[in-house]
C-alpha angles and dihedrals in degrees: 000000000000088000090059091048092050091048091051092047091050090050091051091050091050091051092049090050091048091052091049092050091047090056091052092048091048093060100097118222113234113251120200115242125213125234122224087265090054097254114146117232144162127208121191146103103141109135130002096275092053092046090054092046090051093048090053089058098043099100091055090069130066093218128041113188123191121190123207141151139213130012090293090062093231109182117247132208135199094052118162113217132190122181121197129194126222091277090059090249116143106240099171137026134174128174117207101009120187119237094277119053121176118190128184102217122174119241112292146089118290142183116217117204113189127182123198114180092330095314112116132207129187128202129177121203143162122227123198128192093271096042127136100168122184116203123182113200110196125185104211118197095238107019130037105228138159132198125209131190134167118231 
């Protein structure tokens, strides 16, 4: 009788372990996409798991953009972004970006134009070969402002 109980307990433990491993396997790794111009990028940041997955990838990209609004810094989604090089050629475009956008731009000077519900922000930056720039674009309710820091 005790053998049957131990067998059933072992089976229950195996099932619990299998469910746990299935949850780990279900968490999709983020895979960089390529723009039409061949520039690698990631867009994400919806939910805690995706935020953590994005943060783990941040250093692989030369530009880390974060989109927020208001004085509270609430993250925003569905941002349209165009990035232009020094020759005013659009080198990157995404429609409907999530709050975190990582782009792997080559060294150079760029102009970022971001549109959130019809409100536009501009930000100019220079990227060098060892760059990992973090730019926070925040749509304030009264003043259009952007913050930039290097990591």
